[in-house]
Structures are given as structure tokens and as C-alpha cells.
N, C-alpha and C positions, 0 to 999 in steps of 0.2 A: 543506552536503551531506555526508552520511556518506561516508567514504573508500571504502566498498565500491562506491559508485556512480561514483566517479571512474575515468577511463580505460576506461569502458565505451562501447560503440557508442552514438551519439546516440539511436538508437531504443529503447535500454534506459535510458540515463541520463535520458531525458525523464521517466521515472516517479518519480524521486527525490523531488521536492517534493510529488508527489501522494500519496505514502505518509506524509508528515509527519503527526504526531499530537500533538506536545507543546503545540501552540497551542490544542488543543481543550479544552472543559470536561471535567472528570474522567470523567463518565459516558460521554462519547463517546470520549475517549482510550482508555478501557478496552476499547471495541469495536474501535477502529482499530489499536491497537498490535500485536496478534497478527498482523495482515495485513502490517504493516511488517516484523515479525520474520520472517515466512515469506518475504517478498520478498527480504530480505537473505540468508536461508538459501539460497534458490535461486541468488542471485548467487555464493555460495560454492561451489555444487555444479555449476553449468552455465555453458557458454560462451555468448557472445553469438550469437544466431541469430534468424531470424524467429520460430521457435517460442517462444523465451524472451520476446521482445517480446509475442507474442500471449498467452502465459501471464500476463505482468505486466498486460496490459490486462484480461484476464478476472478476475484477482485483484483489481485495482482496482475493477472493476465490482461484484464481490461485496462488497467492503469498503463501497463507497458505498451499496449496498442495505441492509446491516446497520446502518450509521450512520443512514441515513434512518429505518429502523424504530425505532431507539432514540429518535430525535427524536419520532416519532409516539407511541411508547409513553409518553414523558414528558408529552406534551400531553394524552393521554387519561386519565392517572392522576389 
């Protein structure tokens, strides 16, 4: 786990492994990594709160949608 995620409230730290991208194939990692970068940027800027946890969940949902589309695009090509 990246040090930015340590010592965060459990409702926020919970998202750390869900933003992991290094294990993905290159074409999916390229889609996923900017979301992980943005999540970590928000950790630098914002305090733990219900809104931060909600924002992380929505960012994760958006990332998942874009990764799924990349999988679909690859299969239709």
C-alpha cells in the first residue's frame, strides 16, 4: 500500500488496493493509472471525511467503467 493511504480512516484506506494498476496489462494500466494518481492527489489535499470516502467511491466507479470500455474496445477491434 502506498504511504499516502496509511494512517487514513478505514473508510478511505479501504480504496487503496482498488486503485492499484501495476498488475494490469499495459493497455488497461494506461487507463487506470490516472485515476490512482488523482485519488492520491485528493489524499494530499483533503482530510478524511464522509465526502472524501464518497468521492473515492465515485472515482473508483468511473475508473471501473473506463477500464471495462477499454476491454470491450479491445475485443471489438
